[in-house]
N, C-alpha and C positions, 0 to 999 in steps of 0.2 A: 379904420375903423369898424365894428363890428357891425354883421347887419342882422338887425332887430328885429323881421317884419312882424314875426313866431311870436319873437318876444311880448313885441308892444299889443300883440291882439291878446296873450292871454294875460297881461298886466291888465288891459282894458277889461276882460271878464272876471279878473278878482275884483276891481272895483265898483263893478254893475252889481255884485251877486254878494256884495259882501253881507254875511250872516253870523249870527250867534246864537246858540242854543244853549240849555241851562251852564252858561258861561263858558263855552268852547267855543273856541274860534273855528267855526264849522270853514273857514274862508279859506285857513291855510292847513285843514285836513284836507280838503277838495283841491289844494293847488296841482297835485302830478293828473287829476281825471283833467281840468280846464285844459293844462296843458298838453296832454294828448289829445283833446280838440284841436286849440289853437296852432298845434305843431303835425297836425295832420296824422296823427298815429290810429291808425283805428285801430280796432279789433274785429278779429273773424267771426270772435263770438260775440258780437253784441249785442244781438239779440238777448242773448241768455244771461249777458252780463246786466241789462236792464231788469228782465223778469225775476233775478237774484236781488235786486236790491232794492226792488218794491215790495216783495211777498215773503223774502228770509231775512233772520238775525243771527247774531252769535249765541252760545250757549255759555256762559263766561264760566259757570258753577268747576270746571277744572282748573279753570284759572285762579279761582277762591282758594281753592284746595290747597292749590300747589303753594300761594302766599302764607299761607293758614302757617303751612307747614315749614317754609324756608325764607331766610332775610332776603333772598335776591333772587329775583324771578327777572329772566330776560326774552324777549320776544322778537321774531323776526317772521318779516313776510315774504320772501322771495327766495325758494328751495331751491337754493344752491352750494352743494359741498363745499366747495372754497368758504362760503358765507360764513358755514357752520363752524369749518375750522377754525377760522380768526377765532369764535367764540368760547367754543371749546379750549383753545387756549388762552385766551381772556381769563378764564375762571381758573385755570390749571392750580394754582395755588390761593383758592377761596372756597370755603366751607359754607355748606347751605345753601346751595341754589338750584335751579331748576331752569334749564334751558326749552322754552317753545314754539315750533313753527305755527304759526296763526291757525294752517289751514288742519291743522290736528283738532282744534276746539270742534266740536257738531253745531252742525249747522238747526234752526229752528224755525217754522213759521211765525210770523208774525204782520200781519194787516191791517193796515190803518191807511183804510180809503179817504178819509177828509185830508190827511194830511200829503197821499199823494196828489189830489186836485190840488191843493195850495201851491205844492213844490213848482205843478207844473205852470202854474197861473204864476208865479214869478219867476220862475226861467223867462217863461214867453214876452214879460211884462219888461222884463227889465232888459232881454237881448232883443227881442224882436224875433221876426224870422224871414227876415230880411238879407241875414249874414251865416245864417248857422241852417241846416237841415233839421227835418225833425227828430230822426233818428238822435240826432246831437243833442236838439233839448230836452231829448226823454233819458238820455244816457245822463246828462247833466240833474237833472229832476230825481231822478231814481239815487243819485250817488245822495242829493239833500236828503232824501227820505231815508237813506240807510244808513246813512252817518246818524241821522236824530236817533231810530232805533237803537242802534249801538249804543248808543249814551245812554236811551234808555234803561236799555239792560243792564249796563254796570251801576248803575244809581243802584236798581234795582237788588244785584248779585251783593251788592258792598256798600247798602245804606249804613247798617248798623257795626260795620265792621274796622276797627281801629287799623289805619294801613302807617302811621305816622312811625314806625320802627322799621320800618321795610322800604327797601331798595327795588326800583323797578329799573331795569335796564332795556332801553330800547336800539335793536342794531342801528335803527334810521329813522329819528325822532321828527325826521322835516316828510316822511313819508303815510299816504292815507291812517290806514286803522293804526300804527304804531302813533301816529301823531297826534289820533283823535285818543288815547290810549293814555299817552307821555302825558298829556294835559289833564284828563280827568287825576291821576296820580298825584300831580302837583297840588290840585285842588283838596284830595285827600289826607296830603301834607307829608305823602311819601319825597324819601330821598330819589331822584331821577337822574337818569344818564342817560347818554346818547353817542353810541360809536361812532367809529368813523370806516369808511370804506375804500375811500378815496381822498384829493384834494380839493382844496377848494379857492381856484387860478381864478383868474379873467380871460377870458376869451376874445382872440386876434379877431376875427373873421365871422364867427356869426356866433348866436349865444343859443346853446344845446338845453333841452329840458332838464339836463341835470343838475340847473342855477338853480334849480329849491332846493336842493341839499344844504343850501350854503344858506337862502333867505328863510326859510321855515321852520328851521331847529326851535323845536320846545320845552325842550331838557332842563333843568335847573343846571344843570354842566354837562359841557360837549368834550367829549375826549378823542385828542389827536394823538396822530405821531409825532410831528417833529414841531420844530419853531416856528418854521415856512409856514406850516399849516395856522398855526396860533397866529402868524402876523396876518396871513391872507382875507381869515375870517374877520378878522377886524379892518382892516382896511378894506374889503371887498363887500364884503358885506354889515360893517357896525355892530359884530357882536362883543360884546364887552369882555375883555381881557381876562375877568371875575371869574364867568363863565367856562374858559376854557382851561382845560389842564392836560399840557403835554405827558403823556403817556408812553410812547411807543408802541411800538407794530410787533407783536408777541411772533408774529412768523417770522421776523428776522434779529435774532440774537448776535450778541457781539462776536465778531471772527477777522483775522486779518487780511484785508483785502490783497490780493495777488493777480491782478489784472494779468490777460494773455495779450502778445504782441504776437503772436502766429495771426494768418489772416487764411484759410481753405477751408472751414464750414459754418457758413451762417445763419442761424435762423429771422428770420424775418417776423416781424408782430406786425399785423396786418391791424387795422382802425375797425371800429363796430361800421355797421351798416350805412350811417349818416356820413363816412368817411372814405365811402366806398369807390370815388372818381376817383381820389388822389391814393387809394390801394393801386387801383389799376396803372396810375401814372407811375408808382412804385414799379412795380413790374416791367412795365416797360423801359424804363430804365434800369435796371438789371439784367435785362436780354441785350442791352445796347453794352453794358460793362463786358457780359461774357465774352461777346466777340474778342477784347482784348484779355481777358483772363479766363479762360475756359474752363481753368482747373478749379475755380474755386466751386463750392457747391453750394446754393440756397435750399431752405427749408420752409414754406409759409407754415405759419399756426396763425388761423383764421379765428375771428373772435367768433362766437358762437351767432348770431346774429347775419352770418353769411352764409352764403351757398355754396357749399365744397366741390360741388363741378361746376360749378362758373369758372371756376380759379383752374382746375384742374384742366378745361378743356384751354384757357389762357396759357399755361404754361405746358401746352402738350412741345415735344422735339425740343425741350431747351435741360439745361442743367437745374432748372426750377423744381421743385416736388412739393407738394400738398401733403402735410402731414395729418395724422390720424385725431380726431379733434377729442377723443376719450383721453391724452394725457392731458396732463395738469403740465403749467409751464413749470413750475417746477422740478417737476419729474424730468422734465426734456434737458431744462438747465442742467440736471446733476448726473443725468446719465446718456445723455446721447453726443458729449466727445465736439460738442461746438466751441470755436474761438473766440467770435465775436457776433455780433449782434445788430439789428436793424429795427428802426419803430416808426410805426405811422401815427400818430396822436396816440399814445396808450402810455400809461403809467409803469407797465412793464418794463420800461427804460430802468427805470431804478430796480428793480428785479433782478434785472439782466445784470449789471453791475454789482448787485450784491454777490453773483456767481460766478465772477470775475472777468465778467466778458464786457470791453470795448463797445457802448452802444452809440447807430449814428441816426440820427432823424433828419427823417425828410421836411426838409425845411419851408419850402412852398404851400404845403399843407397845413403847417402845425395851428391849430388851433386854440389847443388847451396852455394858457403860456408858463409851463414847464420850467424853474431855473435847472441850469446843469452847465455842463461842459462843452469850451465850443467843439463841437460835434455834429454839425449840422454837413448837410449836401443838398444838393439840388438839382444835379444833375449824374451821367454817370462817370463824366470828368472829375469832377467837385469830391464824389464818393471815393476815386483812386487818390486823388492828393489827401483825402482826410485819411485813408487807408497806410499811405506811405508817411506821412506825418506822425502818427503813431507808431509807426514801428521803429520810429526811432527816437521816441520822446522817452527821457527818464522813468524809467519804471516806479522807484521808489519816490520821484516827486509825484508823481501821475497816481499810483497808491495812496497816495496823503490825500489828496483832492479827494480823490474816489472817497474815500472814509470820511470829508469833513462833510461831505454833498448828503451821504447817506444818512449821519448821525442829524441831519439838518431836515431832511423830507420823513424818509421813511421812520427815523425815531430808530434805529441800528444801535443794537445793545442796551437801549433803552426799555424796562419794562418797572413800571411804577401802577400795574391796575391794582394790586393788593392794597398799597398802598391808600390810593384815591377813594377807592370802591368802599371802604372800611371806615375811612375817615368822619 
């Protein structure tokens, strides 16, 4: 049973702060912001965020110009190279499109004093000051004001423009401004789509902030990689199957799987910051394992949220090293000569198999309920046993298993983006 304390706080905040503005469900728009408070994900720039949200807005004239001159416009908020790569691959066979990172749109001053006072009063009245700090109250209030101001700007910019023949694609229509813009373009009669950047699974131990990605989808259609995600969205979040299109992941084209069954060099893919405690458990297991198998080399691939110096100290004087964070997983899988892998709570489990590596999962810490092979370990002994098991497996049968698994999960070999987006 998942520990849902923070999640319950988040849900209570959503219920108490339900608010709509000009037909936009701001409660969904603010979900990630409320989650940051409920899950104690404090920002070091909180004061700046509050001031920015109270007094600035986005000028959307560049967006309007883009929509006027293109059939498809895609927006993404988080400036990550892998996200941009995925979007660019999505539009490879599509004409008349433009991709925008949200922070490329200019900001402008937008001050509504009465709106600020009203928002602060609303949040104070609904939440009270017993359980929340003043900075949290001001942060939530500022986000209400910010999203109302953005809504005004969108209406002002697109007031007399007919968008009904246009297609708006959000990288993640559940996330803050992308959520708001998707709702707005729904109102304008656009066809709206949301891409996927992960899975929509159940959680075993605790419910993370990621659950918002399944809860708050606002596009008319959600594009998922494989059938497993379609089933998960329907089962876990009640999303109508009519809204879900299985289109594959353009990153994973059709290929013949040829799993390696040598075990000499391993890439260990650690979970993000919320899984740090179990990352350390995995490393301690590897240290014990190396006492019996000292010739095997382990290299750690850290999530961006992790401190490399901490892990370098943890692995001093062992056959475990930390990989330079600048290299992508794809580059590592392709060029570094690994013959097997280990993951701790990471969807890289599937990518490792795509590049012909057996991937072992650390079972005691698994929070995200991914479907896969019988490849769990829980200590150094069971890791040794799993290695011996896979060394002797029938490779033809194993390759077939992995091929079917990757088709169902990451949509290997499927690419229906042109068909679906142009429909």
